[in-house]
C-alpha positions in Angstrom: 133.1 139.2 128.5 132.1 136.8 126.1 133.6 133.0 126.2 133.4 130.4 124.0 133.9 126.6 124.1 136.6 124.8 122.2 135.0 122.0 119.9 138.1 119.9 120.5 139.2 120.3 123.9 136.2 121.5 125.4 137.8 124.3 127.5 136.3 127.6 127.9 138.2 130.5 126.3 138.0 134.4 126.7 137.6 136.2 123.3 140.9 138.0 124.3 142.9 134.6 124.6 142.1 133.5 121.1 144.9 133.5 118.6 143.8 135.1 115.4 145.5 135.0 111.8 144.0 137.1 109.0 145.3 136.2 105.5 144.5 137.6 101.9 142.9 135.4 99.6 143.0 135.3 95.8 139.6 137.0 95.1 141.0 140.3 96.9 139.2 139.5 100.3 140.5 138.6 103.8 140.0 135.5 105.3 140.5 135.1 109.4 141.2 131.8 111.2 141.0 131.6 114.9 143.1 129.2 117.2 142.5 127.9 120.5 145.7 128.7 122.8 145.2 125.5 124.8 145.0 122.7 122.0 145.7 124.6 118.7 142.7 123.8 117.2 141.8 126.1 114.3 138.0 127.5 114.0 136.8 129.5 111.1 133.8 131.0 112.9 133.7 131.8 116.5 130.1 132.4 116.6 129.0 128.8 116.6 131.2 128.2 119.9 129.8 131.1 122.0 128.7 130.0 125.3 
């Protein structure tokens, strides 16, 4: 199972542990942000932090 490294607390997070929040944007699309369950840091893209 893929894991990522939180940029703030440096903990390894399983993809299933991430908190995701999807919202609509004015241009008619969607925006999804991901949150570390340990330190609550928001991340726009998890691809940058995969280990």
